[in-house]
Backbone as JSON Lines, residues from 0, in Angstrom:
{"i":0,"aa":"M","n":[0.85,-1.19,0.0],"ca":[0.0,0.0,0.0],"c":[0.88,1.24,0.0]}
{"i":1,"aa":"K","n":[0.66,2.12,-0.95],"ca":[1.45,3.33,-1.06],"c":[0.72,4.5,-0.42]}
{"i":2,"aa":"I","n":[1.5,5.31,0.26],"ca":[0.95,6.53,0.86],"c":[1.31,7.69,-0.03]}
{"i":3,"aa":"L","n":[0.28,8.39,-0.46],"ca":[0.51,9.53,-1.34],"c":[1.03,10.73,-0.53]}
{"i":4,"aa":"T","n":[2.08,11.34,-0.99],"ca":[2.63,12.53,-0.34],"c":[2.66,13.66,-1.34]}
{"i":5,"aa":"L","n":[2.3,14.84,-0.9],"ca":[2.3,16.03,-1.75],"c":[3.57,16.83,-1.47]}
{"i":6,"aa":"H","n":[4.31,17.1,-2.5],"ca":[5.53,17.9,-2.38],"c":[5.2,19.34,-2.78]}
{"i":7,"aa":"F","n":[4.8,20.12,-1.79],"ca":[4.4,21.52,-2.05],"c":[5.53,22.44,-1.58]}
{"i":8,"aa":"P","n":[6.1,23.25,-2.45],"ca":[7.22,24.13,-2.04],"c":[6.78,25.11,-0.95]}
{"i":9,"aa":"F","n":[7.6,25.21,0.1],"ca":[7.26,26.09,1.21],"c":[7.35,27.57,0.82]}
{"i":10,"aa":"R","n":[8.07,27.89,-0.23],"ca":[8.21,29.3,-0.6],"c":[6.89,29.9,-1.06]}
{"i":11,"aa":"F","n":[5.94,29.03,-1.46],"ca":[4.63,29.53,-1.86],"c":[3.73,29.83,-0.66]}
{"i":12,"aa":"L","n":[4.11,29.31,0.51],"ca":[3.3,29.55,1.7],"c":[3.45,30.97,2.24]}
{"i":13,"aa":"I","n":[4.61,31.59,2.02],"ca":[4.86,32.92,2.56],"c":[3.91,33.97,1.97]}
{"i":14,"aa":"P","n":[3.76,34.05,0.63],"ca":[2.8,35.04,0.09],"c":[1.38,34.78,0.55]}
{"i":15,"aa":"V","n":[1.02,33.49,0.68],"ca":[-0.33,33.16,1.14],"c":[-0.55,33.66,2.57]}
{"i":16,"aa":"A","n":[0.47,33.47,3.45],"ca":[0.35,33.91,4.85],"c":[0.25,35.43,4.92]}
{"i":17,"aa":"V","n":[1.03,36.12,4.1],"ca":[0.97,37.59,4.1],"c":[-0.39,38.06,3.63]}
{"i":18,"aa":"F","n":[-0.92,37.41,2.59],"ca":[-2.23,37.79,2.06],"c":[-3.31,37.6,3.12]}
{"i":19,"aa":"L","n":[-3.3,36.46,3.79],"ca":[-4.31,36.19,4.82],"c":[-4.2,37.17,5.98]}
{"i":20,"aa":"N","n":[-2.98,37.52,6.36],"ca":[-2.77,38.47,7.45],"c":[-3.34,39.84,7.09]}
{"i":21,"aa":"C","n":[-3.13,40.25,5.83],"ca":[-3.67,41.54,5.39],"c":[-5.18,41.53,5.38]}
{"i":22,"aa":"Q","n":[-5.77,40.39,4.95],"ca":[-7.23,40.3,4.93],"c":[-7.8,40.38,6.34]}
{"i":23,"aa":"L","n":[-7.14,39.72,7.29],"ca":[-7.6,39.77,8.68],"c":[-7.47,41.17,9.25]}
{"i":24,"aa":"A","n":[-6.39,41.84,8.89],"ca":[-6.17,43.2,9.39],"c":[-7.22,44.16,8.84]}
{"i":25,"aa":"M","n":[-7.6,43.97,7.56],"ca":[-8.6,44.85,6.96],"c":[-9.98,44.58,7.54]}
{"i":26,"aa":"A","n":[-10.23,43.32,7.91],"ca":[-11.55,42.98,8.44],"c":[-11.73,43.48,9.87]}
{"i":27,"aa":"G","n":[-10.64,43.49,10.64],"ca":[-10.73,43.9,12.03],"c":[-10.22,45.32,12.24]}
{"i":28,"aa":"H","n":[-10.18,45.76,13.5],"ca":[-9.71,47.1,13.84],"c":[-8.55,47.05,14.82]}
{"i":29,"aa":"D","n":[-7.9,45.9,14.92],"ca":[-6.8,45.76,15.87],"c":[-5.46,45.57,15.16]}
{"i":30,"aa":"S","n":[-5.37,45.99,13.92],"ca":[-4.12,45.84,13.21],"c":[-3.09,46.83,13.76]}
{"i":31,"aa":"V","n":[-1.83,46.61,13.42],"ca":[-0.77,47.49,13.9],"c":[-0.97,48.91,13.4]}
{"i":32,"aa":"M","n":[-1.33,49.07,12.13],"ca":[-1.53,50.4,11.57],"c":[-2.69,51.12,12.24]}
{"i":33,"aa":"D","n":[-3.75,50.37,12.55],"ca":[-4.88,50.98,13.24],"c":[-4.47,51.53,14.6]}
{"i":34,"aa":"R","n":[-3.67,50.73,15.32],"ca":[-3.24,51.16,16.65],"c":[-2.32,52.36,16.58]}
{"i":35,"aa":"I","n":[-1.47,52.42,15.54],"ca":[-0.58,53.58,15.39],"c":[-1.38,54.83,15.05]}
{"i":36,"aa":"Q","n":[-2.36,54.69,14.14],"ca":[-3.14,55.85,13.71],"c":[-4.07,56.37,14.8]}
{"i":37,"aa":"T","n":[-4.54,55.48,15.67],"ca":[-5.44,55.9,16.73],"c":[-4.72,56.33,18.0]}
{"i":38,"aa":"A","n":[-3.39,56.2,18.03],"ca":[-2.64,56.59,19.22],"c":[-2.7,58.11,19.37]}
{"i":39,"aa":"D","n":[-3.03,58.58,20.56],"ca":[-3.14,60.01,20.8],"c":[-1.88,60.6,21.43]}
{"i":40,"aa":"Q","n":[-0.91,59.76,21.75],"ca":[0.33,60.25,22.35],"c":[1.51,59.6,21.65]}
{"i":41,"aa":"P","n":[2.63,60.33,21.53],"ca":[3.83,59.73,20.92],"c":[4.43,58.66,21.84]}
{"i":42,"aa":"F","n":[5.3,57.86,21.27],"ca":[5.93,56.78,22.03],"c":[6.8,57.36,23.16]}
{"i":43,"aa":"D","n":[6.62,56.84,24.34],"ca":[7.4,57.26,25.5],"c":[8.16,56.04,26.01]}
{"i":44,"aa":"N","n":[9.5,56.1,25.92],"ca":[10.27,54.91,26.29],"c":[10.18,54.59,27.78]}
{"i":45,"aa":"M","n":[9.78,55.55,28.6],"ca":[9.65,55.27,30.03],"c":[8.37,54.5,30.34]}
{"i":46,"aa":"Q","n":[7.47,54.39,29.36],"ca":[6.25,53.62,29.57],"c":[6.46,52.14,29.29]}
{"i":47,"aa":"V","n":[7.65,51.79,28.8],"ca":[7.94,50.38,28.56],"c":[8.02,49.66,29.91]}
{"i":48,"aa":"E","n":[7.29,48.56,30.05],"ca":[7.22,47.88,31.33],"c":[8.57,47.35,31.78]}
{"i":49,"aa":"S","n":[9.43,47.02,30.82],"ca":[10.73,46.44,31.18],"c":[11.79,47.5,31.47]}
{"i":50,"aa":"A","n":[11.42,48.79,31.42],"ca":[12.4,49.84,31.68],"c":[12.91,49.72,33.11]}
{"i":51,"aa":"Y","n":[14.21,49.85,33.26],"ca":[14.86,49.65,34.56],"c":[14.86,50.96,35.35]}
{"i":52,"aa":"Q","n":[14.27,50.97,36.51],"ca":[14.2,52.16,37.34],"c":[15.34,52.14,38.35]}
{"i":53,"aa":"L","n":[16.16,53.18,38.33],"ca":[17.32,53.23,39.22],"c":[16.9,53.57,40.65]}
{"i":54,"aa":"P","n":[17.51,52.93,41.63],"ca":[17.2,53.25,43.02],"c":[18.02,54.43,43.55]}
{"i":55,"aa":"V","n":[18.94,54.97,42.74],"ca":[19.8,56.06,43.19],"c":[19.33,57.37,42.56]}
{"i":56,"aa":"K","n":[19.82,58.47,43.11],"ca":[19.4,59.79,42.66],"c":[20.12,60.17,41.37]}
{"i":57,"aa":"T","n":[19.38,60.78,40.46],"ca":[19.94,61.27,39.21],"c":[19.5,62.71,39.0]}
{"i":58,"aa":"V","n":[20.22,63.43,38.14],"ca":[19.87,64.81,37.8],"c":[19.93,64.97,36.29]}
{"i":59,"aa":"L","n":[19.17,65.93,35.78],"ca":[19.19,66.22,34.35],"c":[20.5,66.9,33.98]}
{"i":60,"aa":"V","n":[21.08,66.5,32.88],"ca":[22.34,67.07,32.42],"c":[22.08,68.45,31.84]}
{"i":61,"aa":"K","n":[22.95,69.39,32.17],"ca":[22.81,70.77,31.69],"c":[23.69,71.01,30.46]}
{"i":62,"aa":"E","n":[23.62,70.12,29.52],"ca":[24.43,70.24,28.31],"c":[23.56,69.87,27.1]}
{"i":63,"aa":"P","n":[23.78,70.54,25.96],"ca":[23.02,70.17,24.76],"c":[23.46,68.82,24.23]}
{"i":64,"aa":"Y","n":[22.48,68.03,23.8],"ca":[22.75,66.69,23.29],"c":[21.78,66.41,22.16]}
{"i":65,"aa":"Q","n":[22.28,65.9,21.06],"ca":[21.47,65.71,19.87],"c":[20.35,64.68,20.08]}
{"i":66,"aa":"G","n":[20.52,63.79,21.04],"ca":[19.5,62.79,21.29],"c":[18.43,63.24,22.27]}
{"i":67,"aa":"G","n":[18.48,64.5,22.73],"ca":[17.52,65.0,23.7],"c":[18.11,65.04,25.09]}
{"i":68,"aa":"V","n":[17.28,65.26,26.08],"ca":[17.75,65.36,27.46],"c":[18.08,63.96,27.99]}
{"i":69,"aa":"F","n":[19.0,63.92,28.92],"ca":[19.32,62.67,29.59],"c":[19.78,62.98,31.01]}
{"i":70,"aa":"R","n":[20.04,61.96,31.78],"ca":[20.36,62.13,33.19],"c":[21.75,61.61,33.5]}
{"i":71,"aa":"V","n":[22.29,62.08,34.62],"ca":[23.59,61.64,35.1],"c":[23.45,61.31,36.58]}
{"i":72,"aa":"L","n":[24.26,60.37,37.04],"ca":[24.22,60.01,38.46],"c":[24.61,61.21,39.31]}
{"i":73,"aa":"A","n":[23.85,61.44,40.37],"ca":[24.17,62.53,41.29],"c":[25.47,62.26,42.01]}
{"i":74,"aa":"R","n":[26.23,63.3,42.27],"ca":[27.55,63.15,42.88],"c":[27.51,63.4,44.39]}
{"i":75,"aa":"K","n":[26.72,64.35,44.82],"ca":[26.75,64.77,46.23],"c":[26.37,63.65,47.19]}
{"i":76,"aa":"D","n":[25.5,62.77,46.76],"ca":[25.09,61.66,47.63],"c":[26.23,60.68,47.87]}
{"i":77,"aa":"A","n":[27.26,60.7,47.0],"ca":[28.39,59.78,47.15],"c":[29.55,60.4,47.93]}
{"i":78,"aa":"I","n":[29.44,61.67,48.29],"ca":[30.51,62.36,49.04],"c":[30.2,62.27,50.52]}
{"i":79,"aa":"S","n":[31.02,61.58,51.26],"ca":[30.74,61.34,52.68],"c":[30.85,62.62,53.5]}
{"i":80,"aa":"R","n":[31.67,63.57,53.07],"ca":[31.88,64.78,53.88],"c":[31.07,65.98,53.41]}
{"i":81,"aa":"Y","n":[30.19,65.78,52.47],"ca":[29.36,66.89,52.0],"c":[28.22,67.1,53.0]}
{"i":82,"aa":"R","n":[27.91,68.29,53.4],"ca":[28.27,69.59,52.89],"c":[29.59,70.08,53.48]}
{"i":83,"aa":"C","n":[30.4,70.68,52.62],"ca":[31.7,71.17,53.07],"c":[31.59,72.35,54.02]}
{"i":84,"aa":"S","n":[30.51,73.12,53.9],"ca":[30.33,74.33,54.72],"c":[30.1,74.01,56.19]}
{"i":85,"aa":"V","n":[29.89,72.74,56.52],"ca":[29.75,72.38,57.94],"c":[31.05,72.69,58.68]}
{"i":86,"aa":"C","n":[32.17,72.44,58.01],"ca":[33.48,72.73,58.62],"c":[34.09,74.02,58.06]}
{"i":87,"aa":"H","n":[33.91,74.24,56.76],"ca":[34.49,75.42,56.12],"c":[33.55,76.61,56.3]}
{"i":88,"aa":"T","n":[33.64,77.24,57.46],"ca":[32.86,78.43,57.75],"c":[33.77,79.65,57.67]}
{"i":89,"aa":"R","n":[33.21,80.81,57.91],"ca":[33.99,82.04,57.88],"c":[34.76,82.27,59.18]}
{"i":90,"aa":"K","n":[34.51,81.41,60.14],"ca":[35.25,81.52,61.4],"c":[36.62,80.88,61.26]}
{"i":91,"aa":"P","n":[37.6,81.37,61.98],"ca":[38.93,80.74,61.91],"c":[38.87,79.32,62.47]}
{"i":92,"aa":"P","n":[39.64,78.4,61.91],"ca":[39.6,77.0,62.38],"c":[40.05,76.9,63.83]}
{"i":93,"aa":"Q","n":[39.34,76.08,64.59],"ca":[39.63,75.89,66.0],"c":[40.52,74.67,66.23]}
{"i":94,"aa":"A","n":[40.43,73.67,65.35],"ca":[41.19,72.44,65.54],"c":[42.6,72.59,64.99]}
{"i":95,"aa":"R","n":[43.55,72.02,65.68],"ca":[44.93,72.02,65.2],"c":[45.1,70.91,64.15]}
{"i":96,"aa":"D","n":[45.75,71.26,63.05],"ca":[45.96,70.32,61.95],"c":[44.63,69.77,61.43]}
{"i":97,"aa":"G","n":[43.63,70.65,61.36],"ca":[42.31,70.22,60.9],"c":[42.33,69.7,59.47]}
{"i":98,"aa":"A","n":[43.13,70.33,58.6],"ca":[43.19,69.91,57.2],"c":[43.75,68.49,57.07]}
{"i":99,"aa":"I","n":[44.75,68.18,57.88],"ca":[45.34,66.84,57.83],"c":[44.35,65.81,58.37]}
{"i":100,"aa":"I","n":[43.65,66.18,59.43],"ca":[42.68,65.25,60.03],"c":[41.53,64.96,59.07]}
{"i":101,"aa":"A","n":[41.02,66.03,58.41],"ca":[39.84,65.86,57.55],"c":[40.18,65.39,56.15]}
{"i":102,"aa":"H","n":[41.34,65.82,55.62],"ca":[41.66,65.53,54.22],"c":[43.05,64.91,54.07]}
{"i":103,"aa":"G","n":[43.53,64.26,55.09],"ca":[44.86,63.67,55.02],"c":[44.96,62.5,54.07]}
{"i":104,"aa":"D","n":[43.82,61.93,53.7],"ca":[43.83,60.78,52.79],"c":[43.85,61.19,51.32]}
{"i":105,"aa":"I","n":[43.74,62.48,51.05],"ca":[43.7,62.96,49.67],"c":[45.12,63.21,49.15]}
{"i":106,"aa":"R","n":[45.42,62.63,48.02],"ca":[46.69,62.85,47.35],"c":[46.41,63.45,45.99]}
{"i":107,"aa":"I","n":[46.82,64.7,45.78],"ca":[46.55,65.36,44.51],"c":[47.59,64.95,43.48]}
{"i":108,"aa":"N","n":[47.13,64.31,42.44],"ca":[47.97,63.92,41.31],"c":[47.18,64.22,40.04]}
{"i":109,"aa":"H","n":[46.93,65.5,39.85],"ca":[46.08,65.97,38.74],"c":[46.83,67.09,38.04]}
{"i":110,"aa":"G","n":[47.31,66.82,36.86],"ca":[48.18,67.76,36.16],"c":[49.63,67.39,36.38]}
{"i":111,"aa":"Q","n":[50.49,67.9,35.52],"ca":[51.9,67.54,35.58],"c":[52.78,68.77,35.69]}
{"i":112,"aa":"G","n":[53.82,68.64,36.49],"ca":[54.81,69.72,36.62],"c":[54.2,71.02,37.09]}
{"i":113,"aa":"E","n":[54.44,72.09,36.34],"ca":[53.92,73.4,36.7],"c":[52.4,73.49,36.55]}
{"i":114,"aa":"N","n":[51.81,72.56,35.83],"ca":[50.36,72.56,35.63],"c":[49.6,71.73,36.67]}
{"i":115,"aa":"E","n":[50.29,71.3,37.7],"ca":[49.61,70.53,38.75],"c":[48.59,71.41,39.46]}
{"i":116,"aa":"L","n":[47.4,70.89,39.63],"ca":[46.3,71.67,40.19],"c":[46.39,71.77,41.7]}
{"i":117,"aa":"A","n":[45.89,72.88,42.21],"ca":[45.73,73.08,43.65],"c":[44.25,73.0,43.99]}
{"i":118,"aa":"C","n":[43.93,72.92,45.28],"ca":[42.54,72.73,45.71],"c":[41.63,73.84,45.2]}
{"i":119,"aa":"I","n":[42.06,75.1,45.35],"ca":[41.18,76.22,45.03],"c":[41.04,76.46,43.54]}
{"i":120,"aa":"E","n":[41.72,75.68,42.71],"ca":[41.52,75.81,41.28],"c":[40.25,75.09,40.82]}
{"i":121,"aa":"C","n":[39.74,74.21,41.64],"ca":[38.49,73.5,41.35],"c":[37.41,73.8,42.38]}
{"i":122,"aa":"H","n":[37.8,74.01,43.63],"ca":[36.85,74.3,44.7],"c":[36.74,75.81,44.9]}
{"i":123,"aa":"D","n":[35.51,76.27,45.06],"ca":[35.3,77.7,45.28],"c":[35.98,78.14,46.56]}
{"i":124,"aa":"R","n":[36.7,79.23,46.49],"ca":[37.49,79.69,47.64],"c":[36.6,80.12,48.82]}
{"i":125,"aa":"L","n":[35.45,80.72,48.52],"ca":[34.59,81.24,49.58],"c":[33.43,80.3,49.91]}
{"i":126,"aa":"D","n":[32.84,79.69,48.92],"ca":[31.71,78.79,49.13],"c":[32.15,77.37,48.78]}
{"i":127,"aa":"R","n":[32.59,76.61,49.76],"ca":[33.15,75.29,49.51],"c":[32.1,74.24,49.12]}
{"i":128,"aa":"D","n":[30.83,74.61,49.16],"ca":[29.79,73.68,48.72],"c":[29.66,73.64,47.2]}
{"i":129,"aa":"F","n":[30.49,74.4,46.51],"ca":[30.45,74.46,45.05],"c":[31.85,74.33,44.48]}
{"i":130,"aa":"L","n":[31.89,73.85,43.25],"ca":[33.11,73.89,42.46],"c":[33.13,75.21,41.71]}
{"i":131,"aa":"V","n":[34.24,75.51,41.05],"ca":[34.35,76.77,40.32],"c":[35.19,76.55,39.07]}
{"i":132,"aa":"D","n":[34.77,77.16,37.95],"ca":[35.53,77.0,36.72],"c":[36.55,78.12,36.58]}
{"i":133,"aa":"M","n":[37.24,78.16,35.46],"ca":[38.3,79.13,35.25],"c":[37.8,80.57,35.2]}
{"i":134,"aa":"E","n":[36.52,80.75,34.89],"ca":[35.94,82.08,34.82],"c":[35.32,82.51,36.14]}
{"i":135,"aa":"G","n":[35.42,81.68,37.15],"ca":[34.86,82.01,38.46],"c":[33.39,81.64,38.6]}
{"i":136,"aa":"K","n":[32.84,80.91,37.66],"ca":[31.44,80.51,37.72],"c":[31.28,79.28,38.61]}
{"i":137,"aa":"K","n":[30.29,79.32,39.52],"ca":[30.04,78.2,40.41],"c":[29.44,77.01,39.66]}
{"i":138,"aa":"I","n":[29.87,75.82,40.06],"ca":[29.38,74.59,39.47],"c":[28.94,73.65,40.58]}
{"i":139,"aa":"D","n":[27.74,73.13,40.48],"ca":[27.23,72.18,41.47],"c":[28.01,70.87,41.38]}
{"i":140,"aa":"F","n":[28.22,70.24,42.51],"ca":[28.96,68.97,42.54],"c":[28.27,67.9,41.68]}
{"i":141,"aa":"D","n":[26.95,67.94,41.6],"ca":[26.23,66.97,40.79],"c":[26.52,67.14,39.3]}
{"i":142,"aa":"H","n":[26.99,68.31,38.91],"ca":[27.3,68.61,37.51],"c":[28.8,68.83,37.33]}
{"i":143,"aa":"S","n":[29.58,67.99,37.98],"ca":[31.04,68.14,37.93],"c":[31.59,67.93,36.53]}
{"i":144,"aa":"Y","n":[30.83,67.29,35.63],"ca":[31.27,67.11,34.25],"c":[31.52,68.46,33.56]}
{"i":145,"aa":"Q","n":[30.82,69.51,34.04],"ca":[31.05,70.85,33.48],"c":[32.44,71.36,33.83]}
{"i":146,"aa":"L","n":[32.91,71.04,35.02],"ca":[34.25,71.43,35.43],"c":[35.3,70.6,34.7]}
{"i":147,"aa":"C","n":[35.1,69.29,34.64],"ca":[36.07,68.42,33.98],"c":[36.2,68.76,32.49]}
{"i":148,"aa":"G","n":[35.07,69.11,31.88],"ca":[35.04,69.33,30.45],"c":[35.74,70.58,29.99]}
{"i":149,"aa":"Q","n":[36.05,71.52,30.9],"ca":[36.73,72.73,30.45],"c":[38.17,72.44,30.05]}
{"i":150,"aa":"C","n":[38.76,71.37,30.56],"ca":[40.1,70.94,30.15],"c":[40.04,69.68,29.3]}
{"i":151,"aa":"H","n":[39.23,68.75,29.73],"ca":[39.11,67.46,29.02],"c":[37.92,67.55,28.07]}
{"i":152,"aa":"F","n":[38.0,68.45,27.1],"ca":[36.86,68.71,26.23],"c":[36.6,67.58,25.25]}
{"i":153,"aa":"R","n":[37.62,66.88,24.81],"ca":[37.39,65.76,23.89],"c":[36.72,64.58,24.58]}
{"i":154,"aa":"P","n":[37.21,64.15,25.76],"ca":[36.46,63.1,26.46],"c":[35.03,63.52,26.8]}
{"i":155,"aa":"K","n":[34.83,64.82,27.09],"ca":[33.47,65.28,27.39],"c":[32.58,65.19,26.16]}
{"i":156,"aa":"R","n":[33.13,65.54,25.01],"ca":[32.36,65.41,23.77],"c":[31.98,63.97,23.53]}
{"i":157,"aa":"D","n":[32.92,63.06,23.75],"ca":[32.63,61.63,23.58],"c":[31.64,61.15,24.63]}
{"i":158,"aa":"W","n":[31.74,61.71,25.83],"ca":[30.82,61.34,26.92],"c":[29.4,61.74,26.58]}
{"i":159,"aa":"L","n":[29.24,62.92,26.03],"ca":[27.9,63.38,25.65],"c":[27.32,62.49,24.56]}
{"i":160,"aa":"G","n":[28.16,62.07,23.62],"ca":[27.68,61.26,22.52],"c":[27.54,59.79,22.83]}
{"i":161,"aa":"G","n":[28.08,59.34,23.96],"ca":[27.94,57.94,24.36],"c":[29.15,57.08,24.09]}
{"i":162,"aa":"A","n":[30.24,57.68,23.58],"ca":[31.44,56.89,23.28],"c":[32.39,56.79,24.46]}
{"i":163,"aa":"H","n":[32.19,57.6,25.48],"ca":[33.05,57.58,26.67],"c":[32.15,57.46,27.89]}
{"i":164,"aa":"G","n":[32.59,56.68,28.85],"ca":[31.77,56.5,30.05],"c":[30.86,55.3,29.92]}
{"i":165,"aa":"K","n":[29.91,55.21,30.82],"ca":[29.05,54.04,30.86],"c":[27.6,54.44,31.09]}
{"i":166,"aa":"R","n":[26.73,53.82,30.32],"ca":[25.3,54.0,30.54],"c":[24.84,53.05,31.64]}
{"i":167,"aa":"V","n":[23.95,53.53,32.49],"ca":[23.54,52.75,33.64],"c":[22.26,51.97,33.35]}
{"i":168,"aa":"T","n":[21.32,52.56,32.62],"ca":[20.04,51.92,32.38],"c":[20.06,51.11,31.09]}
{"i":169,"aa":"Y","n":[18.98,50.34,30.89],"ca":[18.83,49.57,29.68],"c":[18.45,50.49,28.52]}
{"i":170,"aa":"W","n":[18.42,49.93,27.31],"ca":[18.12,50.73,26.13],"c":[16.69,51.26,26.16]}
{"i":171,"aa":"A","n":[15.76,50.54,26.81],"ca":[14.36,50.92,26.76],"c":[14.04,52.06,27.7]}
{"i":172,"aa":"G","n":[14.84,52.25,28.73],"ca":[14.55,53.28,29.7],"c":[15.17,54.61,29.35]}
{"i":173,"aa":"E","n":[14.98,55.58,30.21],"ca":[15.58,56.89,30.0],"c":[17.1,56.79,30.07]}
{"i":174,"aa":"R","n":[17.79,57.57,29.27],"ca":[19.26,57.5,29.23],"c":[19.82,58.09,30.52]}
{"i":175,"aa":"V","n":[20.55,57.27,31.27],"ca":[21.23,57.69,32.49],"c":[22.67,57.21,32.39]}
{"i":176,"aa":"V","n":[23.61,58.12,32.57],"ca":[25.02,57.77,32.45],"c":[25.75,58.11,33.75]}
{"i":177,"aa":"M","n":[26.92,57.53,33.89],"ca":[27.75,57.82,35.05],"c":[28.4,59.2,34.91]}
{"i":178,"aa":"N","n":[28.63,59.84,36.03],"ca":[29.35,61.11,36.06],"c":[30.84,60.84,35.87]}
{"i":179,"aa":"C","n":[31.61,61.87,35.57],"ca":[33.06,61.69,35.42],"c":[33.67,61.09,36.68]}
{"i":180,"aa":"T","n":[33.23,61.61,37.82],"ca":[33.78,61.19,39.1],"c":[33.21,59.87,39.59]}
{"i":181,"aa":"S","n":[32.29,59.27,38.82],"ca":[31.83,57.93,39.15],"c":[32.92,56.9,38.88]}
{"i":182,"aa":"C","n":[33.79,57.21,37.92],"ca":[34.88,56.3,37.56],"c":[36.25,56.86,37.93]}
{"i":183,"aa":"H","n":[36.42,58.17,37.77],"ca":[37.72,58.79,38.0],"c":[37.75,59.48,39.36]}
{"i":184,"aa":"N","n":[38.82,59.23,40.11],"ca":[39.05,59.98,41.34],"c":[39.4,61.42,40.94]}
{"i":185,"aa":"P","n":[38.63,62.41,41.35],"ca":[38.89,63.78,40.88],"c":[40.25,64.32,41.29]}
{"i":186,"aa":"H","n":[40.83,63.82,42.37],"ca":[42.13,64.29,42.82],"c":[43.28,63.53,42.15]}
{"i":187,"aa":"S","n":[43.0,62.34,41.67],"ca":[44.01,61.53,40.98],"c":[43.27,60.73,39.9]}
{"i":188,"aa":"P","n":[42.91,61.37,38.79],"ca":[41.98,60.76,37.84],"c":[42.56,59.67,36.95]}
{"i":189,"aa":"A","n":[43.88,59.63,36.77],"ca":[44.45,58.64,35.86],"c":[44.38,57.25,36.47]}
{"i":190,"aa":"F","n":[44.03,56.27,35.65],"ca":[44.0,54.89,36.1],"c":[45.42,54.34,36.14]}
{"i":191,"aa":"K","n":[45.67,53.47,37.09],"ca":[46.99,52.86,37.19],"c":[47.23,51.92,36.01]}
{"i":192,"aa":"T","n":[48.44,51.96,35.49],"ca":[48.8,51.08,34.37],"c":[48.9,49.64,34.86]}
{"i":193,"aa":"K","n":[48.31,48.74,34.11],"ca":[48.39,47.32,34.47],"c":[48.39,46.48,33.19]}
{"i":194,"aa":"M","n":[48.88,45.29,33.33],"ca":[48.93,44.38,32.19],"c":[47.53,43.83,31.9]}
{"i":195,"aa":"P","n":[47.25,43.54,30.65],"ca":[45.94,42.96,30.32],"c":[45.74,41.63,31.03]}
{"i":196,"aa":"E","n":[44.53,41.4,31.46],"ca":[44.2,40.17,32.15],"c":[43.56,39.18,31.18]}
{"i":197,"aa":"T","n":[43.77,37.92,31.44],"ca":[43.17,36.87,30.61],"c":[42.21,36.04,31.44]}
{"i":198,"aa":"Y","n":[41.18,35.58,30.8],"ca":[40.2,34.74,31.47],"c":[40.31,33.29,31.0]}
{"i":199,"aa":"S","n":[41.41,32.96,30.3],"ca":[41.63,31.59,29.86],"c":[42.02,30.7,31.04]}
{"i":200,"aa":"L","n":[41.58,29.48,30.99],"ca":[41.93,28.52,32.04],"c":[43.4,28.13,31.92]}
{"i":201,"aa":"P","n":[44.04,27.83,33.04],"ca":[45.43,27.34,32.96],"c":[45.53,26.09,32.11]}
{"i":202,"aa":"L","n":[46.71,25.86,31.54],"ca":[46.89,24.72,30.63],"c":[46.78,23.38,31.33]}
{"i":203,"aa":"D","n":[47.03,23.35,32.65],"ca":[47.01,22.08,33.37],"c":[45.6,21.71,33.84]}
{"i":204,"aa":"E","n":[44.6,22.5,33.49],"ca":[43.24,22.19,33.91],"c":[42.38,21.78,32.72]}
């Protein structure tokens, strides 16, 4: 007894499936085009259910960016001694060697030779709760990228465009990136030189 088999090319099934899908879409009102045309609001990436919500504080970046506004991790929440004005008041210091006690762990290695930076070149001389740029303009600690970018303008340009630094959220959520000081120690920003690491298993295993 022979069993009859039909050899029907599968490539003919694709146009048929597309045709039937179009017919169903025209008959009903739940097609993709219908939903797009009846939408009363533009797409909002924060409405995506899978968008990752950060548990840490962020602030809006005060810089123009071709992709629209985005956020950066707040800096002040990560500074254990902020606010600086608690100790840096207009009164003369009462403690002996107060600077060593409070900031003895800081080693400034920013700039080379005659261009090595001093504290007051970045910190406001009178209001220590703010940074200051070369023109004397106050900069909030949360927006320290504005201070870094006045010298490191190329890395800042790459940071704005997404080629430098790290994004914290997923692609579906609002763009949130790390601040300069999230990775670089502001007093000693250069990373230590080290040999490349390998993740290969030893030969004897």
